[in-house]
N, C-alpha and C positions, 0 to 999 in steps of 0.2 A: 504494500500500500504506500502511495506517495506521501511525502511529508505534508503537502497541502491538504490532502484528504484526511490525514490523521488529525491535523490541527482543526479541521472543520468538524470532525466527530467529537472533539474534546468537550465542548459544552454539553453535548448529550450524555457523554460518559460521566461527566461531573454531576449532572442532574440525577442520573440513575444512582450513582454512588451516594449522593446526599439523601435521596429518598430511602436507600437501603439503611443508611445511618439512622434516619428518623424511625424507620420501621423496627430496627433492632436497638433502639435507644436504651432499653433496659440492659442489654448485654454490653453496650458501650459504657454505661454508667458503672457497671460492675468492673469493666476493664480499668476505668479511671480510678476506682477505689483500690485496685491492685497496684496503682502507681503512687500511692501515698507514702512509700518508704522514706522519702526525704523528710517528712514530718516526724517520723520515728527517730531518724538519725539526728534531726535538729534537737529533739528533746535530750538524747543521749549526749551529744557533743556540748550542748549548752550547760549541762550539769558539770561537765569537766571544765569548760571555759569559765565557769563562775569562780573557780579557784585561781586559774591563770590562763592567759590567752594561748591558743594552739597555733603556733607560727604567727601568721598575720591575722588570725581570726580571733576576735573577741566575740562576745555574745551577739552584738549587733551584726557583725560581719557574717557570723554563722547563720543568723536568721535570714539575711539577704541572700546568702549563697543557696541555702536549701529551698527557700521560696522560689528563687530563680530556677533552680533545678527542677522543681515541680512543673513550672510553666514550660520550660524547654522540653521536658519529657512529653508533654502533650503535643507540642509542635513537631517533634521528631519521631514520634512513635509509628510503628508499622507492624502489621500482622500478616504480611504476604506469605510467610513460610507456612503458617497454619492454614491459610486459605488454599494454597497450592496443594498441600498434603490432602486436605479435605476433598478437593476436586479430583485429584488422582484416585483416591479411594472410591469415590462415588461414580467415577467414569465420566463426569461432566466436563473434564478438561478437553476431551475430544471436540465437544461443541464449541468451546472457546477458541480452539485452534482453527476452526473453520471460519471464524469472523474476520473481517477485513482490517482488523486493528491488531498490532502486535500484542500478544497476551501480557507481556511485562509492562507495556505502556498502560494497558487497561487496568492491571492490578495497581499501578502507581496512582492513576487518577482516582481509582476507587478509594485508596487509602487517604489521599489528599482531601477528598470530598467530605470526610468526617471531621476535619479540623474545625470548620466553623461551629459545629455543634459542640465540640470539646471546648472551644473558646467561650461559648455562652456559659458553660458549666464552671469553668475555672476563672472567668472574669472577676467574680467577687473576691477571689484570693488576690489577684493582681491589684484591684482597686483598694482592698484593705491594706496591702503592702505600701501603696503610694500614700494612703492617708496616715499610716503609722510612721513611715520612714522618710516621707517627702520624695522629691525627685532628684536630689543631688547625686544619688548613686547610679542614675541612668546614664547612657552615653550622652556626651555633651556637645556633639557636633554632627552635622549631616554625614560626614565621612565615617564616623563611628557607627551611626545607624545603618549605613550601607554595609559596613563590615559585619554588623550583627545579622542583617538579612543574609549575607553570604555565608556566615557561619551556621545559621539555623538551616538554610537550604542545604548546605554541605552535610550537616549532621543528619538531616532527614534522608538525603540520598545514600549516605553510607549505611544507615539503618535499613532502608528499603533494599539496597543491593545485597547486603548480607542475607536478609530474609529471602530474597529471590534466589540467591545461590543455594541456600539450604533447601528451599522448596524444590529447586531443580533436581536435587539429589533424590527426591521421592520418585523420580522417574527411573532411577537406577535400583532402588530398593523398595520394599513394601511401604516403609514410612521413614521420614527423616526427622520425626518429632523429637527423638532422643538427642539429635544433634542441636536442636533448638535449645534444649536444656543445657548442653555443654556451652553453647554460645552465650547464654545468659549468665553463666558463671563468670566468664571473662568480662562481660558487660558490667556486672555488679561490682567487680573488683577494680577495673581499670577505667571506667567511663567517668568517674567523678560523681556517680549517682548516689553512692552510699558514703563516700569519703572524698574530700577535696584532694585532687591529685598532687597539689603542691605540698601536702603533708607526707607524701611518700618519701622513703629514703632515696638517695640519689640513684642507686642501682635499679630500683624498681621504677622510678620515674623515667629513667633512660629506656627501660623495656617498654613502658607504656607509650613512649613517643613513637615507636615503630609499629605499634598495633593500632587498629582503627578505632578502638573504643573511646579514647579520650576525646576524639574529634566529633563524637556523637553528642555528648552532653557537656563535658567540662569546658571545651573551647567556647561554645555559644554562651554558656553561663558566665565565663570570664569576660567575654565581650560585653554582655548585658550589664555586668556589675563593674565595668571599667577597670579591670584588673591589670591590663597590659598597656605599655607604651606603644607608639605607632610602629617602631622597628620590630619589636617582638611580635606584635599582632600580625604584621605582614608575613613574617616567617611562618607563623603557625597556620595562617590561612593558606599559604602556598602548600604547606605539608598536608593540610586537610584536603585540598582540591586535587593534589597529587594522589592521595588515597582514593578519592572519588574516581579519578581516571583509571587507576589500577583495578578497582573493584568492578567498574563498568565493563572493562575489557574481559576480566575473568568471568563475570556473571553472564555476559552475552555469549561467550564461547561455551560455557558450561550448559546454558539453556539450549543452544543450538544443537549440541551433541546429544543432549538428553532427549530432545524432541524427536530427533532422527531415530534414536534407539526406541523410543516409545512407539513411533509409527511403524518401525520394522517388525515389532512384536504384536502389531494389530491393535494399538491403543486407540 
């Protein structure tokens, strides 16, 4: 399908995805409740920070960090791996493959279509944060807001592409759900979702820099809370988008081979 026709189909795909999010709003709400770990970690770390700051984090900085983490998690979440596994088991992937839109693009738009509904639900958290802490912690220039948009988009793309790659493996095996669990272990440790990555020892921080996880959550949160100067921020954004390019190449190649195998066996 040509790029022009794909773009023309995008509004329809978005409307269908948004309608699905509305129809399954209860499931979406349950998913959101499962992403409240930052509030748990905030309570734990704040108790420690009451005695002495943790690195650069006093109680105020910890509150801003974990509230921002919750917000970024809603903007960068993806469930494509579960969706692909479900469609492979049910046999409905074959129907999707017959449609004139690349399946991975359709999965991506479907995931993005749920963001407005998630924002309606988490909006009160953001407004409450602004009322309590003011706006001084937010990006202070148009360039930093543009960097935030790039960091959030890059974080979402990394999350989606990892999900799509894991989902593609379901075409090689009965289910790749167990691999999702393995991925989540790395995500919880290295993404900054449960602990700020700048509290890691240097050797663990160096390992995290070459893995995709910190670019999913920690980098957008750090941009949102104005944690980096322009030079450091530029370097991190380049690394993030380099990771996006690498994952896009790997995921497209993996999907293409998986679909050929799926078709060869009568999928």
